[in-house]
Each structure stands twice: as structure tokens, then as C-alpha cells.
N, C-alpha and C positions, 0 to 999 in steps of 0.2 A: 269870253272869260279866259284868263290866262292859265288858271289851274286846270289840269286834266285829272279829274278825280278818279276816273277808271284806271289811269296809269298809277296814280298815287296809291290806290287801294291795293294794287299788286306789289308796288315797291315796298309798302309797309308790311308785306307778308300777311296781309289780312286774308289773302287767298288760302293760307294754311288752315283757316277756319273750316274749310269745306272738306278737309281730308277725313276719311272715314276713321272712326275710333277703332283702334286695334289694341288689345290688351297685350302688353309686353312686346310691342312692335317697335323697331327702331325709328326715332324721329328723323326726318330728312334734314340734312344740313345744307342742301343746295337750294332750296327754294325759300229710416233718423228710419227689447220688451221684457219686461219682467213682471212678476206678480206684484200687485199693489200692496202697500203696507197694510197689514192686518192687525198684528199685535199692538202696533202703535196707536190704534184707534181706541183701545180699551181705556176707559176712564177719561177720554178726551172728548170734549164737545165744544163746538163753536159758541162764542159768547154773544153774538149779535142778534140772534133770532131764536125765539122759543119754538119756532116751527121747524127749525133745522132737523133734518133726519139723516141718519146714517144709511147711506145707500152704497151697496157693494155690487160690483159686477159679478155675474154668475161665474163661479170658479170652474175652469175646464176640468174634466175628469182626468185621471192619471193616464198619461200617454203610454204607460207600460201595460195597462189593462183597459183597452178601449171597450166601451160597452155600447154596441150599435143597435141595441134592441129598440131604441126609440125610432129607428128608421126601418124596421122590418116590414111594416105594412105598406110604407110608401117612402120613396126617396124625396118626396116633397111634403114632409109632415106639417110645414108651416105655410103651405100654399104658395102663391105667386109673390114676386116682389111688390112692395107697397110704396106708392108715392108719398105716403105720409111718414115714411121712415127714412127718407133720404135727404132731409133738409140739410143744407151745408152748415158746417160748424163755423161759428164766428171765430176769427183768428184771435188767439189769446195773447196778443202782443200789440204794441203800438203800430198803427198803420197810418202814415200821413196821406192825406188826400192827394197832395202833389209831391211825390217823393223827390223829384229832381230839385225843386225849390227847397225842400226840407234839408236835403243833403248839402246843398249849396250854403244855406244859412248856417248849418252846423259847422261846415268847414271854416267859414269866416270866424265863428266864435272860437273854434279850436285854435286857429292861427293866432287870434288875439290872446288867448289864454297861454299859449306857448311862449309868448313874449312878455308875459306878466309873471314876475317871480313869486307873487303872492297867490296865484291861481292854483286850484286843486285839479291837476291834470288827471289824476286817477278817476275822479268822478266824471270828468269830461269823456274819457274813453269808455267808462261804463255806460254813459248815455249813448255814445256811438254804438256800442254793442246792442243796446235796446232798439235804437233807431234802425239799424241795418238788419234786424231779424226778418223784416219783410222781403229782403233780397234772397234769403234762403241759400246763402253761400257759406258753408262751414269754414272755409279758409279765411274769409273776410271777418267772420265773427271771432274766430280764434285770434286773428291779428289784433283785433280791438281788445280782447281780454288780455293778451300778452302786453299790450301797451299800457293797460290799466295796472297790470302787475309791476311793470318796470317803474311806474310812477307812484306806486303805493309806498309811502315812506313810514307807515306805522305797522306794527306787528299784526294787528287785527286784520287789516285789509290785505296784507301780504298773505296771511295764512288762508283766508277765504278764497282769494283769487287763485292761489297755487293749487288748492284743493279742487277748485272748479276746472282749472286747466287739466288736471290729472283725470278728473271725472269725464271730461269730454273725449279723452283718448284712452279710456279704460279698456277698449278692445285691443289696444296695441300691446298690452302687457303679456309677457309669457306666463304660462301656468306652471306651478301654482303662483298666484300673485304674491308679491312681497308684503310683509306687514305694513300697515299704513304709514308708519314713521321710520321705515327702514332706510338705511343710507342709500344714496343714489348709485345707480350703476353707471358704467362709462357712457351709456347712450341716453341717460335720463336728462331731460331738459333742465338746465340750471334754474330756470324760473319756477320749476315745480319742486325744488329741493325743500323738504320739510324742515331741515335745520336752518336753512337760509332765512326762512320766515321769522324765526325766533332770534336770529343773530343780528346784531346791529350792522348797518351797512358800512363798508369800508370808508374810512375817513376821507372826506373830500370827493367821494365817488358814490353818492347815494343811488345812482341809477345803474350801477354796474351789476350784472347778473352773477353774483358771487355764490359759489357752491362749497360750503365748508366740508362736505362729505369726502372730498378728495384731499383733505389736509389732516394730518395726524392729531392736531390739537382739538380738544373739546372746547369749543368757543364759549359755551355757556358757563362752564365752571372755571377752568383755568383762565387766568387773566382777569378774573373778577375781583381778585384781591386788590385792595386799595393801596397803591404804592406810597401815598401820602400819609397813611396811618402810622403813627410812631410805634415801633416795636419795643416795648418796655422790657420784655424778656423773651427768650426763645422757648420753644416747646419743652425742652428738658430742664429749664431753670426751676428752682424750688422756692425762691424768695416770693413773699406775698404779704399783704397786710390786712386782708379782709377774708373772713370765713362766712360762707353762706350755709346755713343749717337747713337740711331737708330731711325731715324725719329724724332718724338716729344717726345720720351721716353728715359730714361737713365737706365743703369744697373750698380750697384755698384759691383766692383770686387777688388781682391787683386792683385796688380801689380806683386809681386814676384811669385804668384801662376800661373798667366797667362803666365808670362815669362818662367816659368819652363816647359811649355807644349812643347816647341820646340826651336831650335836654331834661326829660323827666328823671332819668337815672342820675344825671349830674346834680339835679336839685335834691334828690333823695339822699345822695351820699355826701354832698358838700353844702347843702342848703340848711334851712332852719329846722329840719326834721330830726327826730331823736336818733334815726339811723346814722346820721352824720357823725355822731359821737361814739358809736359802737364799732367794735372790730368783729362782732358776730351778729349776723342778721338772719332771722328766721324766714325762710322762703317756702316753708312747707305748704302754705295755702295759696301759693301763686301758680299752681298747676304745672310745675316743672319738675322733672325727675333728676336724679343724680347724674345720669349719663348726659342729659341735655344741659345741665349746669356745667358739667366738665367741658362739653363742646362749646358752651358760651364763653367759658374762660379761655379756651384755645382761640376762639375767634377774636376776643377782645385783645389778645396779645399779638396775634399773627395776621389777623385780617382774613383768615380762611377757615373753612371747616373741613373735616375729614371726609373725603369722598366715599370712604368705605363704611361710614356710620349708617345704621339702620334708618329707613325712611321715617319710622315713628319718632326717632330723635330729631330729625330735621323738621318734622311737623310740629314738635313741641317748640323748637326754636322759632319757627314761623309764628306760632301763636304768641310766644313771648315778645317777639319783635313788634307785633301789633299792639300788645298791651302796653309796652313801654316806648313805642314810637321809635324803634331802632331801624331806620330806613336802610342803612347799609346791610345790616344783618338780614332784613326782610328780602332785600334784593338777591343776596347770594343763596338764601334758602329757597326762594322762589325759583331761581334758575336751576338749583340742584334738583328740586322736585320735578321740574319740567323735564329734565333730562332722563327721569325714570319712567316717563310715559312712552311705551312702545306699542302697546296693543289696546284694543277697546276695553279689555278687562282692567288694565292699569288705569285707563282714563275714568272708568266708572267708579273705581275705588277712590281715586284722588280728587275727582271734580268737586265733591262736596266740601272737602277741606279747602280747596282753592277758592270756592265761592264764599265760604264762611270767613276766610281770612283776606278776601279780595286780593288774591295773589295773581297778578296780571299774567305772568308767563306760564304759571301752572295751569290756569284756566285756558290760556291760549293753546298749550300743548294738548290738553284734553279735548278741547273743541276741534283742533286740527285733526286729531285721531278720529273723532266722530265723523267729521266732514269727509275724510278720505275712506270711510266705510259706507258711504251712502250708496244705495238707498236702504240696504238691509238693516242699518243701525236704527232706523226709524221704527222697526218692529220691537225694539226694546222699550218697554213702557216707561222706564225711568228717564231714558234719554229723550224719548218723544215728549214727555211731560216738560222736561227742561227746555227743549227747543221750541215747543209749540204753545205752551200755556202763557198767560199774562204774567203769572208769578215767576215762571222761568225767565221770561224776558227781563223782568225787574232785577232778578239776581245777576243775570249776565250783564246788564247795564251797570250795576254797581261795581262790577269787575272790569268795566271798560270793553265789553265784548258784545254789545247789542248794537246793531247797525242795519241800515237799509241793505247794504250789499250782502250781509249774512242771510237775511230773510229773502232777498232776491234769489240767491243761489238755492236755498232750501226749497223755496216755493216752486222753482222751475223743476227740480228733481221730483218733488211730490206730484206735480201736475203730469209729468211724464209717466209716473207709476200708476196713479189713479186719480183722475181729475175730480171724482165725486167724493173722495174720502174726507172724513172730518179733519184728518191731519192736514190735508191741502187747504181746507178752509181756514183753519187756525193759523197756519203759517202766513196765509195771505192777510189775515187780520193783523198779525204782527208786522207784516210788511207795510201795511197802511199806516200803522202807528209810528213807524220809523221814517216814513216818506216825507220829503221836503216838497214844497209847492213846485209845480211845473211837471216835468215828465215823470218824476218818481210817483207822485200821487195819482197822476193819470193812469200809470201802469197798474198800480195796486188796485185802484177802484175798478178799472176795466177787467182785470183778471178775476176779481171777485164776482163781477157780473157774469163772466163766462162760466165760472164754476157753478154759480147758482142756477144758471140756465141748464147746464148739464144735469144738475140734481133735480130739475123740474120744480124749483122753488122760484116761480116766475115773478112774484111780487118783489122778492128781495133782489132778483136779477135786475128788474127794471130800476129799482132804487139805486143800485151801484152803478149801472150804466148811465143813469141820469146824472149822478154825481160826477162821473168821469167826463161826461159831455160838458157839464158846467165848468169843469176845470180846463176845458179847451181841447179835449180829444174828440175830434169830429166823428171818427169812425165808431165811437161808442154809441152814437145815435142809431146805428144799425142794431146794436144790442137792445136799445130802448124799443125800437120798432118790433123786433123779434119777440121780446117779452110781452109787449102789448098784444101781439098777434096770438101768442100762446094763451093769453088770458081772455081771448075772445073778442078783442078790439081790432078786427082785421082792417076796417076802413081807416081807423086812426093810424095804423101802421103804414098803410098805403100812402096817406097824406104826408106822413113824416118822410118817407122815402122820396116822394115828389118834391118836397121842399129841399131835400139834399141835392137832388139833381138840378134844381133851379139855381141853387146858391153856388155850386161848384162845377168845375169842368167835369163832365161825366166820365166815369171809368167803368170797366166791366163789372166789378163787384156791386156797384150801385144798381145796375139793371138786374143782375142776378137776384139781389135782395128784394127788389120791388116785384119781381115775378112771383114771389111767394104769396103776394097779397092781391093778385088778380087772377082771372080765369080766362079760359078760351083763347081767342085769337090774340088778345092783348098780352096774355102770359107768354105765348109762343113767340111773339115779336120781341118781348123783353129778353127771352132766353137766346134768341137769335142774335140780338144786338150784343148781349153779354159775351157770347162765343166769338163774335167778330172782334170785339174790343180786347178780349182776353181769352184766347183759345186754351189756356191752361186750366180754366175753371172746370171742375169735373161735374158739378151739379147739372148744368144744362144738358150734357151728353146723357147722364143717367136718367134725367126726367124724360127726355125725348125717347130714349130707348124703351123705358117702361110704358110710355104712352103708345109707342108702336106695338108693344106686346099686347096691350089692351085691345088694340085693333087687329089682333091676330096676324101681325106682320113680323114674325119672329126673325126672319132673315134680315130684315131692315133694322131690327132692334140690335142684333149682333153687329151689323155693319156700323151702327152708330157708336157702340162702345169701342169697336176696333179703332175708330178714329183717334181716340185718346191713348189707347194702349199701344199704338204705334210709336209714341214718343215718350210716354210716361206710364210706367207700370205701377199703377196705384192699386193698393190692396183692395179697396172698396169696389173699384171698377172691375178688377179681376174676379172678385167674388160674384159680381153681378153677371159677368159673362158665363161663369161656371153655372150659375143659377139658370140662365137661358139655355145652356147646353142640356141641363137636366130636364128642362121642360120639353125640349125637342128630342129627348131620349138619345142624345149624342153623349154617351157615358165616357167614351175615350176623351173627347174634348173637355168634358167636365173634370175628369180625373187629372188631365194635364194642368188645367188652371188651378185646381185645388192643391196639387203637389207643388207647383211653382209658388203659390201664395204661402204655403206652409214653410217653404224655404226662406222666404222673406220675413215671415213672422211665425215662428213655431207655436205661438200661443193664440193664434187667430181663431175666433168663433164665427161660424157662418149663420145665415138666416137671422140677421139682426142680433147676433150675439147669443144665440140659443144652443148651437151645436158646435162642439169643438171639431176642428178640421180633421184630426186623426180618426174621430168617429165616422166622419163622412167617407174618408178613404177606406176604412174597414168595411163600411156598408156597400161601397161600390165595387169591391173586389169581385163579387160574383157577376158583375155586369160587364166587365172589361176583360180583354185578353191578358192572360198571365204570361209574362216573358221571363225566361231564365236569363242568366247573366250574359250569355252569348247574344241573345236577342237584344238585350238592353244595349250592349256595345254597338251593335249594328244600327239600332235606332239613334243612339247618341251620335254616331258617325254621320248619319244622314242629316240629322237636324243641325248639328254643328256646321256641317258643310253648307246647309241652306241658310245660315245666319239666322236661325230660329232660336233666339236666346231663351224665350219662355219655354218652348218645347224641350230644349236641351236641359234646362234647369229641372223640369219635371222628370226627365229620364234619370238624371243623376240622383234626384230625391228617391226614386224607386230603387235604384241600385244601392244606395246607402241603407235603405230599409233591409236589404238582403245582406249587406256587408257593412255594418255601421262603423267598423274599425278601419275601413279602407282609406288611408291617408291620401292616396293618389286621387281618389274621387272627391275628397274634401277640397283638395287643391284646385281641381277643375271647377268645382262649385264656386270657389272664390273668384276664379277668372270670369265666370259668367255673371256673377253678381257685380263685379266691377263694370262690365259692359252695360249693366242696367243702372249704373250710378248709385248702387246700394253699397256705399263705402263701408259703413259700420258692419253690415251683414257680411260683406266680403272679408273684412278683417277677422270677424268671428269664425268664419269657416276656415280661414288660414290658421288661426290658433288651434282649432279642432284638428286640423291636419297635423300640425306640429305635435299635439298631445297624443294623438292616436297611433302614431308610427312607433314601431318597436326597434327601428334601425337608426343608429346615431347619424349616419351620413344623410339620411332623409330629413331627420329633425334639424340638422344644421342648415339644409337648404331652405326649409320653411322659415326658420328663424332669420335666415338671410333676406328672404322676401319681406318679412315683417319689418326688419331694419331698413331695407331699401325704401319701402313704401312710407316710412316715417322719417325719411330724410337722412339716414345714416349709411351713406354709400360705401365708405371705406370699411365700416364694420361688416356690411353685407358681403363685400369682396373677400374679407377674411374668412367669413363663414363658408363661402363657396370653395375657397382654396383648401380649408380644413376638410370639407366633405370630399373633395377630389382626392386628397391624400389618403383618405380611408377607403374610398371606392369610387372609381370612375362611373359617372352616371349622366344621363341626358340632362336632368334638371340642374345638376351642379354646374356643368359646363354652360348651360343656357343662362343661368343666373349670372355667372361671371361675365359672360359675353355681353349680356344686357346691361349690367352695371358699368362695364367699361365703355360700352357703345353709347351711353347716355351723355355724349359730349361731342364736340367737333373733333373728328378723327383725322389725323394726318395719315399719310400712306402707310407708314410702318404700323401704326396702331390699328388701322383698318385691316391690314393683312393679319395681324395677331387675333383680332376679334373674329375674323372670318375663319381662322384656323380653329378657334374655340368652338364655333358653331359646327364646323365639320366634325370635330371630336364628339360633339353632342349627338349628331345624327348617326354616328357610328356606334353609339351605345343603344341598348335595348330601350324602346319606347313605342308608343302607339303613333299612328300617322297623324292624329289630331295635333300632337305637339311637334312632330317632325315637319309638318307643313308650315308651322309658324317659324321654325328655324330656317328653312329654305327661303321663306318670305323675307326674313330679316337679312339673310345673306344677300339676297337680291337688292335690298335697299342700300346696303353698304357698297355694292358694286356700282349702283347707279350714282351714288354720291362720288365715287372714285372715277366716274365716266367710263367704266368698263362695261359697256352695254351688252356685249356678247355673253359674258359670264352672268350678268344680271338676268338676261333672257333665259339662260339655262336653268338658273335657280327657280325663277318663277314658273317655268314649264314643269319642273320637278314638283313644285308645290301643287300646281293644278293637277298633276298626274295622281296625286293622292288626295284630291278633292279639297284642297285648301282654297276655298272660293275667293277669299279676299285677295289672292294673288293676281286676279284679273286687274285689280287696281294698279299693282306694281308693274304688270306687263304693259298696261296702257301708258304708264309713265315712261317706260323704255321706248315705246313707239313714239311718244310725243317728243322725247329728247332727240330722237333720230329724224325729226321732222315728218313723221308718218302720222299726221293728225287724224286721218280717216280711220286707220287701224286702231288708234288709241280710243276713238269714239266707239268703234265696234266692240272693243274689248270691255269697255265700261257698260255697254248695252248687255253683254253677256252676264256681267255681275248683277245688273238690275233684274234680269230675267230669273236668275238663280236665287238671289237673296230675298228672304222674307222681309227683313228690315232693310230698306234700300234708299232711305232719304239721303244718306251720305253719298251713295253712288250717283244719284241724280246731281248732287252738288259737284262732285268731282267731274262728271261727264260734261258739265257746263264749261269746263276749261278747254274742251277739245272740239268746240263747234263755234259757229258764228254767233253774233250778238242776239239775234232773235231766237235761235234755238236754245242758246244759253238761258235767256229769260224764261223760256218755256220750262226748261229743266229746273230752274231755281224756283219757279212758281210751284212746280210739283213737289219739290223738296219742302217748301213752306207748308203746303197742304198736309204732307206726311208728318212733318215735325216742325211746328212753328217756333220751337225754342232755338233752332239753329239760326244764328244771327248773320252769318255770311250772306245769305240771299238778300236780306234787307239792305246790307251795306252795298252789295253789288248793284242792285236795282237803283238805289239812291245815287250812286256814283254815275251810273249811266244817265239818269235824269239830269244831274248837274252838268254833265258834258253836253247834254242837249239843251242847256239853258232853261230847264224847267225846275227852277229853284223851289217853288212852292210844293210841287209834287215830290221833289227829292226830300225836302224837310218832312213832309207828311209821311213818306215811306219810313224814315228813321223813327219819327215820333210814334208811328203805329206800333213798332216793336217796343219802344221805350215805355209805352203806356202799361205794359204788363211785365216787362223785364228790364229793369234799370241795369244796363250793361256798360262796362268800361269802354269797350271799343265803339259802341254805338254813341255814347256820350261824346267821346273824342271826335268822332266823325261829324256829328251834328255841330259841335263847337267849331270845327274847321269850316263847315258850310256857312255858319253864321258869320265867321270872321271874313270869309271871302265876299259876303254880301254887305259887309260894313255894319252888321248888327253886333256891336262890341258888347253891349250889356248881356245879350243872350249867350254870346260865346263865352263870356266870363262865367256866367251862371253854370253852363254845362261843364266847363273845365273844373269849376269848384266842386260840382257834384261828382265828377269822375275822380278827382283827387280825394274826396271823402271815401270813395270805395278803395282806392289804391294811391296813397300819397307818394309812391315811388315811381309812378309811371312816367318815364322820361319824355315821351312825345307830348303828353298832356302838359307836363311842367313847362316844356319849351313853348308850347302854344299859349299857355296861360301867361307866361312872362311877356310874350309878344303882344297879346291883346290888352294886357294891363297897361302896357306902355302906350297903347293907342287911345286909352280911355281919357276923355276930356275931364278936367277937374271940375268938381261941383262948385258953382259960383258962391254958395253959402260957406264953403270952406276957405275961400280966399279972403 
């Protein structure tokens, strides 16, 4: 074989995938809670089933007044963990049986749609968003939503998708949050602009992300005057030939101007009606006031309305325009009223008028205001009735604002808040009514089945899952089997899963589901196979651990759950380990896991939802050692140094209980959450840090980090500089250095960034942060090939127990051709770090092939989500001419993690073996995930040129 894949994998920088995750460490340049809706349920009931029942989750007690009396007699009031309570949830989204083929097929359809001027690209990207939810990558999902927004050419879909995009990044907003329809700030994404959704796209550029907020003109009102309308007289003129009598008063108008407003008025004033012969017409009974008639006269002459006139007058004109079919007048009144909607109260007052008069823009503005206040707006009974009920849907539809995408967004929000609520059920009903055949109806039916299953309405769940399966969604057959099982038909469910395994290529979730319906050895075999095929499934670990507990093997049970907690800190698994610690009376360990879990989800309830976490913490206080703040700092220092993120998170939680307003602790909490890939929780902690500080220079730093993390680098730098101008501080210098260093640095820039970091360490701070600064300085010196200075920095970092500096020091040794010392340095990191999968990966660079394979195998056992080991092993196998084994290695990871780099690598393998069709399929699937990936585009063009033409096409 001519291609050396091991060399290729390094040249493509795939080796970077094994570098340990460091929060705010410089990159090398050389090598997913709130309370569910409650008020919105009042008066709302699903329509499809007379058996539907309103089920609410138990409400947690007030966290300000914990009441641990329930736990006084025993710390285990609800006994031991039960196998009956841990059944895995059925994923409430579309899940293709063969994701790679599904992604490839969609890419082809999207490519064809992009070349068809008549295609609806907005709906295509919305389908992509639904299809890619199984990948669980928020960046990919957000890109699909952004593409849908760019291609939404009508007001309704623009406002829904813009609100959705804003909802997804709600944790990025500074507090207090701006009003829902407030003008955009300088850092607001243009695609989320509330005014842009109601404003017509720039002529000739419908896809341009235009933001009217940064222009002085009110696009809705000014410019709506019709330049073609003849101006018979100006506003100050007094000539007229027609008086309209309203009560005891008269309004002088120009007959020709009033007649020009609409065909019915023209017929009234110039046709065969008696009014055509009169110069005074009684309009007393036409529902219009004197002020409104005067405004109508002004509009008839000038083509505009007074922007300062009361809303009531504009509403009268809107009603008049509908009665007499004055389209131009209706349009300007509609736009004027829409511009008056700023807050939910405005929307609630005006929405009824908009619906009654079918005012498209007014209803759009009100609806947009509601959507940008989700989920709390659903607690308003009137709004919930409008959005959820069949009657509300009909009224929205009459105004042009009922659609699949609206109920898609609403139902996703409702399911996140409370999957069992009546609001969720009714929104899904409306979703099904708006769905088109294909993926839309599949999704609506499948999600209805999931909700019914959660509500324990198993007959209805089976019905909806069956309907979804009949529409072509194979995964819904899992729901059918589960519902049958819950209804007592265990053997039928078992046979259904057997048929699924026979018909399709087996994957991990199929074996997991079948394990529910068998017992004994067969069950354990299915669980073992499920874990081998998809090690990210949590149910097999939980089942095996509880089974070991039943056998009095508590140590083995904890070891089993530790396997998955080593790479995915899942709240349910963390709870299970805390439960085990309570059983073995290791209260320190239990308290650690409970505190860490409450950091991830402050509303979490333990013991299958029966006891709020704060209650449990309060009950355990008497069983654990009480640390003062000095003790806590020592504990945090030790655990941070040991790369024990869960332990560090627990200590910070305890410290914040003592000092809830400590912004520095909130900031450290956000760093730890980033390490655990809890992006939303991290942003929430960062916002709390920003809100809790009383010092302006600190608030500017936290705002800078929020801006940086959301892609606003220049604005973040400005915040850092403003903070430094007020007071020199470690965090301000570090932020500025990090933002400047996030690029390829030349020698001058590298020197300047190093100086910033030296300024940082000269300021007061704790060693946890100073160690990171020294580590970053070392990284810059390595990139500048100044290895002596890099060595000094890493040694200083290690001197204050910044354990990750071992990795940097190993790199220095390696660059100096001291491979053995580099290997030994990484061994020290492995011995010290509690989470050391990345260290095994990195050490594999510093040893021979066999030892590297051993380290990478260990990395995979510790963290199967890391893709570099699979790529490395596959490349080695290809170099050894073991193509089948190489393909199997990559496919093993792709079966549970559709990954861009893995797909590209397998496509390259197939291309080298002459399997053009398979190579094309993998390239298309990769481009579905990221259509801008240059290496895949190049390979795709290459293999498409090798494809033989279909004889039928000739």
C-alpha cells in the first residue's frame, strides 16, 4: 500500500485529539432546569383521550427552608435502589437505525434542493436539525437552526427560528435580561434580531442577515407610505367636498381620496348608491370615532398616519380597513401596532385585536414576544390557551401564524420543562395536526408516544408509537415493545425486539432494549453486548451495579458505576453512586456526589424523585466533617491538583453555601463545569459570578469571558482593557492574554502575551490560577522554541501543584529529543491525576508502537468517547495491510458516535481500497455534519471523479 496512514494521521494533526483538555489553556500552534409549567395547565386538557390525567412531578421544597425531618430516622427512608425504577428512557427524537446512511441520504437531498430555486431550504435545514439530534452536538444543531433562519423568507418562520436561537443561548445573556423585543446590542447575533424578523429582506438579498436595530430608521413605519399615492392636498389644506357625520360632529374629507382607499369605498362614493349623490354621509353607526375619522382623512391625503396617535385610534382604523377592504391602510396600521409591542403585557393586550382583525404583523409581534419569554409565559392561562388549544390554533391559522415549526419549538420547550404536563401533550397534538407526511409526522407521533409512556398511559403510548412506526420510523418499534411490556405483554415485546435485530444491523440500543424483556444469563449477555457496541449507554452499568449490590458486592457495584462516571458525569449515575455510599455509610463520599450533582442540577430530587437534594445535604451534615473556609481551600487545592473535577465541584458547592455571594468561587465553578462538558451550567455559573460581584473591574472580567465564550473576541479584549484601567488584577490580565493568544502568534505578539501573563502572576491570586498562567507561558515558549524558559515555567507550575504542567514538561523533553524523560513525565501525571484518560493518550506519543497501543487501549477503556485511539489503531492496522480490521476499528466507534474525523478517515480507507461507493457515502455523511470541512470536500470531489457512470443514465 502506497499510503502510510500512521504518517497521514499525524500530518493531519489528528494527534491533537489526544491532548488533555485544559480550561483556558493556550492551544499549541506547532503541532443540557427549571420548574415545569403549572399555571398553564389550568383549564387545559388533551383532546385525544378521555383517560388522560394530569400528572405533576413532586415539587421540591423551598431551598431556603430545607425540612430534613423525613430523614431523621434513617438516611435511607426509601430503601435500596430498585431495578424496576431504572428503565432507560426512550429517546424523544428521531433516531435512524443506520445514521451514516441517513446522513448521506439527507446530504444528497439537501444538495439537490440547493440547486433547485423552487425548493424550501428552510424546511430542509429544519429536517437536518431533527435528524442530527441523535449526534448530541449543540454546535451542529445550532448551525442547522441558523441555516434554517437564513433561508426563512417569510415573517412567521423567521420570528419562530430567531426566538428558538435566542432560547438556546439564553444562558449567555447578561442580567437583568433585556425585554423580549428590545433592540439588539453590539454583540447580539443579527439572525436573532427581533426587528429583522418583521422587516422585509433587503431588495435582491433575501439571505443577508440584516439587523435594523443599528439603523436610526424605524423600518416598520417610516417608508411604508406609498409614493405612488396621489397627494390631493397637504395636511394643512382646508379644501374638501365631503363631510362624514359622526354623532354631533363632522369631518371634512376629499371624496376622491376616500374613494381611492378601496373598491367598496369607491363604489359607495361613485357608484349607484345614494351616498354618491350626497355631500354629507352619516358614519355614526360604522364603529369609528371622530379622531379615527380624522386620521383616516390624513391617510387618504398623505398616505401616512400620525405615529403619535393613540393605539386605540389605530385599532379603530384597523377595524375600518377590514370592514371596507382598505389593504394599504390595514398594512400601515398593522405595522404601527406591531411596533408598539415591547413586553408580554403589551402582547397580551393587543393579541386579541390582531387575531380578530387578522393583522399579520401585529399577531407576529405578539407571538414573537411570547416565544422570547418561554418557558415562563406558558404559566399564563390565556397565553397557554392560545398556544395549546385547538381553538387557539385555528385563530392563529386564520392570521397566518400556525405552522409545524411553531409547535415544534413550543413542544421542545414544554418537554424540557415537564414531559408529563397537559401543556406538553396538547402542544404535541397541535404539532401532529400541522405535520406533513414524512419526518414531521414521524416526529410528532413518536414524541406523543414518549410523553404518554412517561405519564404511564401505556395504551395510548402504544397507539402513538405504532402510528409512528407505520409512518416509517423504525426506532418507534422500541416504544411499541416498551408499551406492550408495561401492559404485561413481556413475551410479545421480546419477540418484537428479536424481529428488529433480525431485520437490521444490530446496534447497542437494540440489545439494551431486548435485555428488559429477558432474565438471567440471557439478560446479562444482552447487557454485555450493549455495552460493547455502545459503551455510552448508562442502563447496563446501572443494572449490573444494582445486581452486584443485591449480591452484597458493594465495592464491585461502585466500581461498575465508576466506569461510566470516568468519562460521562451523568446525574442519574452520580445519584446511584451517592446511594451506594450511603449504604456503605461512606457519608463523605455520598456528600461529595450529592453536592456535585446539585451543582449540575440545583432542582434534582433523589431516591427516584422523592427527596430534594438540599434536604439530603442538610440531613447529612451531622454525619460528615464540617470544614471552615480555610479547610475548604486546602481541600479544593488538593482535589484541583489531583484533577478530581467532581471532588473539586463538591468543595466549591460547600464553599458557596458559606459565601453565596463569592464571585471568585462562582468563576471557578464555571471552569470545573466546562471540564465536565456542562456548557450551559458553566455559562449559568459565569453569569452568577458576574451578577454577584460588587466590584466593577471584576464584573467586566466576567462579562469578557461570557463574550469570549460566545465568539466575541474583540469585545472581550475591550472588557479586559477597561478592567485593567480600573484596577490591575490577575483575572483581567489573564483574560487579555488568553484572548490575544488564541491565534498563531508571531515573535512580537508572543512576547507581549508572555508579558501579560507575567503581569497576571504579579497580582494577588491563589496558586490554582497562577499555576494555569505559568502553564500557558510555558506553552508559548515551546511554540517559540525557547525550551529553557518553557522548562522554567512548567517547573514553577509544578512547584505550586499545577499537575497538568507535567504534560507541558513532557512536551519540552520530547522537543529536545528526550523521549524517555517525556514518557516518565507523563507517567507522573497518570499517577497523580484521578481523571487520566487524556494522559494515557498523550503518553502514547512518547513510546514505541506496542506501548502506544497499550496506552491507547487503556485510554479507550477509561473514556470510549475519545476518538483519537480508534483513529491511531486503525491507521496502524492499515499500515500493516489489515484493511478489514482497520475498517472494523473505525466502524466500532462510528456505531455509537458519528464523528466527523472518523467518517473522513474511513472514507479515506475505502478510497484507498477502491470502494468508491462506500467512500462517497462516508464523505456525504461527514459533510452533513460539517459542510465546510476542507479535507472531506477535497476527498469527496476526488472519489466522485472516480465513480463509474450508471449505465442506465447513459
